[in-house]
N, C-alpha and C positions, 0 to 999 in steps of 0.2 A: 504494498498500499506507501503511493506516495501522500505526503503532504497534503491540504490542498487539497483534491485529486476531487473530480466532480462527478456523481452514476449522471449518465443520460440518461440513459434507455436496456431493457437485455436487450444483448444478442443478439436474439431469434428475431425480435422485432424490426430488424432489415435487412428485411430482402433484395438478396441480386435484383442491383436494377429497377429497384421496388421504391416504396415510400420512402422517404427521409425519417430523421427524426427533428423537431426541433425545440430550441433552449435560449432562457433566456442569460446574456452574455450583459451584465450589467457593472462589465470593469473597462465593457466599448463605448458604454455611452449610453445613456437611460433607456434608450428604446432599440436598444444593438441586442440580433439574436443569431444564432448557431445554427448551423445545422450537421448532422452524420449520415452518409450514405454509404450502401455496401459496392463495393465498383471491384470485378474477375478477385471476388472473394475477399479482399480487402477495407477494411473501414478508413474511410476520409472525412476529417472532418475540416469544415471553413466559418466561419462569419458570415452571415448572407447580406451579402452586400455585392453589388453590383459593382464588377472593376469601372464599368462606366458612366453611372452615377449613379447614388447612395439610397440603390429601392432597394430590397427586397426581391430575389431572384423565383421564391417559390408564388408557383399561379392560384396554386390553394396547398393551404397549409400543407407539407413534405414530398410536396412533387418538385421535383427537383429535374425529374430524368424531363427528352427528347423524346418523341414517340419512339424511334427506337431502344432506348435508353443506352446507347450511343456518349452522349455528352450531359452536362450540367446544361438547365437553359435559362435562360432571363427569362422571363414572362411580360416586360416591358419592354426592353429591345432589341430580345430575342438574340444575343449575344451566347458565345458556344464553349463551353469550358469545358476542357479533359478532364476529366471528374479524377483521376488518380494524381496530376498535375498543381489541380486550379486554373493551367493556361488556357485562355482565348483563343478558341484554335480558330473563330470568327461573329461578326459582327464589330459591332462601333469601338473595341476593346481591342484588341488583336495585335496581341502582344502582351498586355498587361494581364491581371492572377487575382484568381480570387487571394480573401488572406486566411491562409491552414490555421489551424489551427492545429494542435497535441494532442493525439488521441488515441487510446491504451482502448484492446480487446481481447481481456480478459479473466477468468470466472466467468461466465457468461452473463456479461455488462461490458458496458462499455462505456470510457473513464474519459472527462476532459482534465487534463495533468495539466499543472500553472504552465503561463509563461516564463519565458527566460526572463 
């Protein structure tokens, strides 16, 4: 166990290329949220802000993947991000990236680890 870590959700709550889990990130601002998703068998987490404009990505709570399940997509601008890196592959912020969070999956849970 890491000091100041936080349980986000049960690991089995994140289906491959499916609905993600959102959570509050008060340390990033009053209304900031983060999210975790599962892609290629691994869990990834990001601050829920488009790299183009500071809006949340999901069009409905937890819906971060495009129709193919290959990219994370901003519902407002259509920017597409690689799930494993957060790097924008297409859209108005191409070349920029989502802000990654330190996430660990263990003992049946998904945890947010403290930043550096």
